[in-house]
C-alpha positions in Angstrom: -44.0 29.9 -41.2 -43.5 33.4 -43.2 -45.5 36.1 -41.8 -48.3 38.3 -43.8 -46.7 41.3 -42.2 -43.2 41.3 -44.2 -42.9 45.1 -44.3 -43.6 45.2 -40.7 -40.9 42.3 -39.9 -38.5 44.3 -42.0 -39.1 47.5 -39.6 -38.5 45.8 -36.9 -35.4 44.1 -37.8 -34.1 47.7 -38.9 -35.7 49.0 -35.6 -33.0 46.3 -33.9 -29.8 47.7 -36.1 -29.9 44.8 -38.1 -30.3 44.8 -42.2 -32.4 41.6 -43.1 -33.4 40.5 -46.7 -35.4 37.5 -48.0 -34.4 34.4 -49.8 -36.2 31.8 -51.1 -35.2 28.8 -49.9 -35.7 26.8 -52.7 -34.0 28.7 -55.4 -31.7 31.3 -52.8 -32.7 33.9 -55.0 -32.9 36.9 -52.7 -36.0 39.4 -52.2 -36.6 43.1 -51.9 -38.9 44.7 -51.3 -40.5 42.4 -48.5 -43.3 40.1 -49.5 -45.1 37.3 -48.9 -44.4 35.6 -51.8 -41.8 35.4 -54.2 -42.1 37.4 -57.3 -42.8 35.7 -60.6 -42.8 32.0 -58.9 -45.4 33.2 -56.7 -43.5 30.5 -54.0 -44.0 31.4 -50.4 -40.7 29.8 -48.8 -39.2 33.1 -48.3 -36.6 33.1 -45.2 -35.1 35.9 -43.4 -31.2 36.3 -43.5 -28.6 38.7 -42.8 -27.8 40.9 -46.4 -24.0 41.4 -46.2 -24.6 45.3 -46.7 -22.2 45.5 -49.6 -23.0 46.8 -52.7 -22.7 49.5 -55.6 -24.3 52.3 -57.0 -26.4 51.8 -59.8 -27.8 55.4 -60.4 -27.9 58.8 -58.0 -29.2 62.1 -58.2 -29.1 65.0 -56.0 -32.5 66.5 -54.6 -31.6 70.2 -54.5 -33.1 72.2 -51.4 -34.1 76.0 -50.5 -31.3 77.2 -48.1 -30.5 76.6 -45.8 -32.2 73.2 -45.8 -29.3 71.1 -47.5 -29.2 69.0 -50.6 -29.4 65.3 -50.3 -28.9 62.7 -52.9 -31.3 59.6 -53.8 -29.4 56.4 -55.4 -30.4 53.1 -56.4 -27.8 50.6 -55.1 -27.1 47.3 -56.2 -26.7 44.7 -53.7 -24.1 41.9 -53.6 -27.0 39.5 -53.3 -28.6 40.5 -56.5 -31.2 42.7 -55.2 -31.6 46.3 -56.0 -33.0 49.5 -53.4 -33.3 52.9 -53.5 -31.4 54.6 -50.5 -29.4 57.5 -50.1 -25.4 57.4 -49.7 -24.1 59.5 -46.7 -21.1 60.8 -45.3 -20.0 62.7 -48.3 -21.5 65.8 -50.4 -24.4 65.0 -52.3 -22.7 65.4 -55.5 -19.8 63.3 -55.0 -21.7 60.3 -55.2 -20.7 58.3 -58.4 -22.3 55.5 -60.6 -19.9 52.8 -59.9 -19.0 53.4 -56.1 -18.6 50.8 -53.4 -20.8 51.4 -51.0 -21.6 49.6 -47.1 -24.9 49.5 -45.3 -26.0 50.9 -42.4 -28.7 51.5 -39.9 -29.6 55.3 -38.9 -32.1 57.5 -37.2 -32.2 58.5 -33.8 -35.3 56.6 -33.1 -35.2 53.0 -33.4 -39.3 53.1 -34.2 -38.1 55.2 -37.4 -35.1 53.5 -38.5 -34.4 53.9 -41.8 -31.3 51.9 -44.1 -28.7 54.2 -45.6 -25.1 53.8 -47.2 -21.6 55.1 -46.8 -18.8 55.1 -48.6 -16.9 51.7 -48.5 
């Protein structure tokens, strides 16, 4: 049965260290952001499946901070599954993130209740 709180389910999976996406059982189409019905179809046959974690940077920008706070990037990532999500790329300087760069997902955060999905160069 489809949960009525898909965003909570997504966050719970991240807290467990798992990156999960929803997929339509009927069409096989992946869905992101978590929702109760598929976009465009209204289908409620969505199931949670393990994501590959592989993606490519579609766009990126550097958010510049006043020192001593470090700059960071905000990136749109096209996942292998065909969905696009907003995140950031870590492990390299924000200015070094490039469009077309292959990346891999990782769950980050010291507190499982506040886990976030970020990417690093593949």
